[in-house]
N, C-alpha and C positions, 0 to 999 in steps of 0.2 A: 542316306549314308554319306559321310564326308569323303571328299575326294582325297585319295592318297597322294603323298608326294612321290615324285619320280624316284626310281631306285638310285639314280646318280645323286640326287639331292640328299638322300638319306645316307647312303653308303660312303660317299666320298668325304667323310670326316675321319681324321686319322685314328681316333679311338674306335669308332664304329667299324672301320675297315679291319682293324686288328681283331675285334671281337668276331667278325664274320670269318676271318682267316682261321681263327682258333676252332670254330665250330665246323668248318668244312668236313663233311663225311663222318661226323661223330656227334654224340650227345654229351653235353657237359652241364654240371650243376653250376650255379652261380659261384659257389665256393671254389670249384675247379677253375672257373674263369678268373677269379681273383688271384689264384696261385699262378696262373699262366701269364697274367698281366700285372705283376707286382708294383709297377710304377704308376698304375691308375688307381686313384682312391676309390673306396667302396661306393661312396655317393655318386661319383662321376660314372663309374661302371654301371650302376643300377639305372642312372638316368639314361645312358646311351642304350642299354639293353631294352628299356621301356620304349624308346623311340623306334628301335628295330622291330620289336614285337608289334607295336602299333602299325607300322608300315607293312607288316606281313612278311618281312624278310626273315625274322626269327619266329619260332613258335614254341610255346610251352608244351612239352611232351610229358611232363610229370611234375608232381608236387609232393613234398613230404614235410612233416613237422620235424624240426631240429631245434631243440632247446627253446621251445615256445614260438619259434619263427617258422615261416613257410619257406622252404628252399625249393626253388624251381629247377627243373632240368630243361635245357634248351636245345634246339636243333634248328637247322636252316628251314625256313618255311616254304610255302608253295611258290611265293613270288621269287625266291632265291635272290642272290645278290649279283646279278649280271646286268650290266648296262647294255641294252640292245642297240642295234643300228639306228632305229628311229630316234632314240634318245640322244645318241651321239650326234646325229645330223641336226637335232634341234638345239644343241648346246652352242653358246657363243664361243669364240676363240678363247676368251678369258676363262670361261667355265671349263673348256677342254684342257687348257693348260693347268688349271688348278687340280682337276681330277687326275690328270696324268702325273703331276708332281706329288700328289698324295699317294698314288699307287707306287711310284718310284721310291718315295720316302719309306713306305712300309717294307718294300722289298729290300731296300738298303739297310734298314734297321734289323731285319731278319738276318741278312748277310753278316752284319757286324756281330750279332749274337753268336753266330757259328764261328766266325774267325776268332773271337775272344774266348770261346768256350774251351775249358781244359780237356774235354774228351776229343782227342785227336782223330778218332775213328769217324767222327761226324763228317770229316772232309771226304770220306769215301763216297758220300752221297751228294756231294756238292759239284755243281757243274754249271757252266754258262757258255753261250756261244751265239753266233749270229751268222746267218747265211741267206742268200737270195732264193726266192721262189719266183717262177714265172707263171702267173695264174690269171684267169678271168674271175669275175665275181662268182660264177657258178662253180669253177674249180675250187675256189676258197671255201664255199659252202660245203662242197663234197669232202674236202680235207677236214674241215671242222667236224662234220658228222662222223667221218671215219675215226678221227681222234677221240670223239666222244664214245664211240663203240669200243675202241681199243682200250681206253682208260677206265671204262665202266667197272670192270672187276676189281679195280684198285682204289675206288673212291670211298669205300667204307672199311672200317676195321673189322676183320673177320676173326679177331681174337687169337691169331696164330703167332703173335710176337713180331710182326713186321714193323719196321721203322716208318714213321710218318715223315714224308717229305712234302714240300710245297713246290708245285709246278707253276711257274709264272710264264705267261706268254705275252708278247707284244707284237702286233702287226703294224708295220710302218710302210705304207705305200711310197714308192719313189716317184716323184713327178717325171713325166716324159721330158727328155731333153729336147729343147727347141732350137 
């Protein structure tokens, strides 16, 4: 079996990151992805979807014939699109900067779409802030596990008409003052 690329290598491409963001917690057909990402050409979208499927980040959960072609339904795969601590430690400073800027660029583009959207009620779901936490590595692991448990009921569409929002988190440790 060929060795898979790291999650960071695969996901930290702007188009692939946007695809993963669209699929989080739901299943979409390739046609729905094209609608959600109208600025990405069909050929480019299919190429990046293939890369994500090959890496195990996306999986094909259904196929059906549409006008002679096979349309796939996609979902996040077992590997998921999370860059773990071991991968972060192994990345060079330049790779970390590129990954972080890609992430920020995606968040910024989503923010711009909301600010420019004519539906004013979208701003009822918008928020951002920053505050300090005083933690050990074990505390942080407990917080992350607790957040996972807290958010679990909200990670999939239950069909009750809830609005989908994107929760972005950034942890930035502050160096000790010397």
